[in-house]
C-alpha positions, 0 to 999 in steps of 0.5 A: 420601074422597068429597065426594058431597053437598057442593056447590060453586059452579062457575064455568063457561061455560054452553056447557061446562055443557051438555056436562057429563053429571054433576058433583056441583058442578053437579047440582041433586040434589047441590046439594039434598042439600048444602043439607039436609045429605044425605051430609055431616052436620055434625061432632059433638064429635069433629069426625068425621061419619057418613061419617068426614069431618072437620068443616069448621068448626074453631072451635079451629083443630084437627080438632074442630068443629061445622058448618053450618045451613040458611038461610032465604030472605029476603022481599026479592026483591033478596036472596033470589037470593043466598042458597044455603041454607047458612051457618056456625054457632058463628062468634062475633062481632066482640066476640071478639078475633082468634084467638078459639076460635069465629072462622071461620078460613082458611088457605092450603095449604102443600103438605104438610098433608093433605086428607080428599078428592080434588080433582085435583092441588093446588098452593100459592097462592104458587107461582103468584105473579109474584114475591114469594110473601109479597106474593101471600098478603098481597094475598089476605089483603086480600080476606078482610079485605074480607069480614071488614069486612062480616061480624059475625064475624072471619075469622082466618088460621091457618098450616097444620100439616104433620100436618093438626092445624091448618088453616083452616075455609076452605082455599085452593089451586090445582088442575088439577081445575077444570072446563074453561072455569072460573077457580075454584070454591068449596064452600058451607058444609057439614059435610064436609071440603070445606066453604068450600074455595076452588080456583083453576084453573091456567088463570087465568094471564091473563098467561101465567105467573103469577097476581097478585091486584091490586085492581080487576082480574079475579083480585081480583074472582074472589077476592071472588066465591069467598069469597062462595060459601064464606060461603053466597052463590049466583049471582043469575042462574041460579036456584040460590038456595034459593028458585030466584029470580033477580035482576032484570037492572036490579040484576044488576051488580058495583056491587050484587054481586060474585056477578054475571057480567054487565053489566060495561060500566058499569065501563069505563076509558078509556086513551090513549097519546099517544106512539103515539096508541093508544086502548083501553077496559078494565074496572075491577072492583069492589074490595069486596063490593057493597051486596046482598052486604052485605045478604045477609051480614046476612040469613045472620049478623045484625048483632049486635056487628058492628064496623068503623070504629066511631069517627070515620073520614075517607074519601078522605084515604088513599093509593092507591085510598083517596085521592079525587083526580084519578086515582080510578077505584075502585068500592067500598062503604063500611061503617061501624058507628059514629062521630059525625063520619065524613067523606068528603073529596073535596078532592083532586079538583081537575080536575072535580067529585064528587057525594056522597050521604050517604043510606045504600045510595046511590051517590056519584061521585068525580072525576065528568065530567058529559058524554061529551066531558068524559070523553074530553077528560080522557083525550085531552089532545093533541087527537087527533080520531081517538082522540076519535071512536073513544072516542065510538063505543065509549061510545055503544054501551055506553050503548045496551047499559046502557039495554037495559031488562031484557034480556041484553046481546047483545054480552056473555056470562056469562064464567066467574069 
């Protein structure tokens, strides 16, 4: 089955992109057709479009469905670069219970349920887990739930049926058909069978034998990124948005949007092993959709009946990454639709301080170190001056890059996500 006219967001190095003669997932003409519905009309009441393809949107979780609609560009220069130009329709709202007929659904390919189009040799998500397949699925479910939290509709998981009578609107699988240099890709909303489908590359095996989705790590933010595409968000930097706009580089970083590729130097984590006296700097990726992502979702789908944490909620008193304590190193956006006495509790931070800003849409800092020396001394506790000097040199360089005005960082490339 052809997928001509059905656009996907391909995550690929620009060098590889230049080598590609034609790929409908990167071709601007094909993208334009997909946004306008050319070659992939929305499914009708029988769920089959003029090309004989099942509609991608399946509000009753069967092969009947409606489709998608074009989306307008917002006036905001910060949001318009994230709007691809297509969105899902008839997805209900948070006022409907889980499993509602109109809720947007997702599923994981079970290895047998048919697809109505070709996409390389597919394998299941669970087959790439390091260990427990159920834990792998649960971790990816948690990423979907993060988008559910910021959307005014429910994202419901359904179990695929072997005969294809029940599959999700958004389907998730691995494939060997991902272009070279890429970790994953996803199709934007469209009325064909591929609409909203997400594929991970077999080569995303960053540890050489398996893929796990771990909060704060690369694969987690990759999942956030691809689901963003499946809901209608574009890359903010490549001019692929509906109006061709790009995001100012002063805003184009993960704390604002998971759709970015660049400026990850702001998210560095210092590590020191006193046993062998080795120092290293890693990257902590964002755990949730960013501020601009949330605004973009609101532009596409509105906020009517949106509900999440709508009673009095305490943040910071949980466990793991939800605990505001001396080990806190998470990057996240809090969304909250109601309550009269919500609380941010940073009393668990005892080794240093915190800066909490209660103004909506602003940043706070938990477990905050005021100076570079404070940060380094908190990590290098045995007085190793060589390690301290190395950290200081690295951080000084990163600070210079972060202050490089509106220009690309020469030391970094737009890595494939």
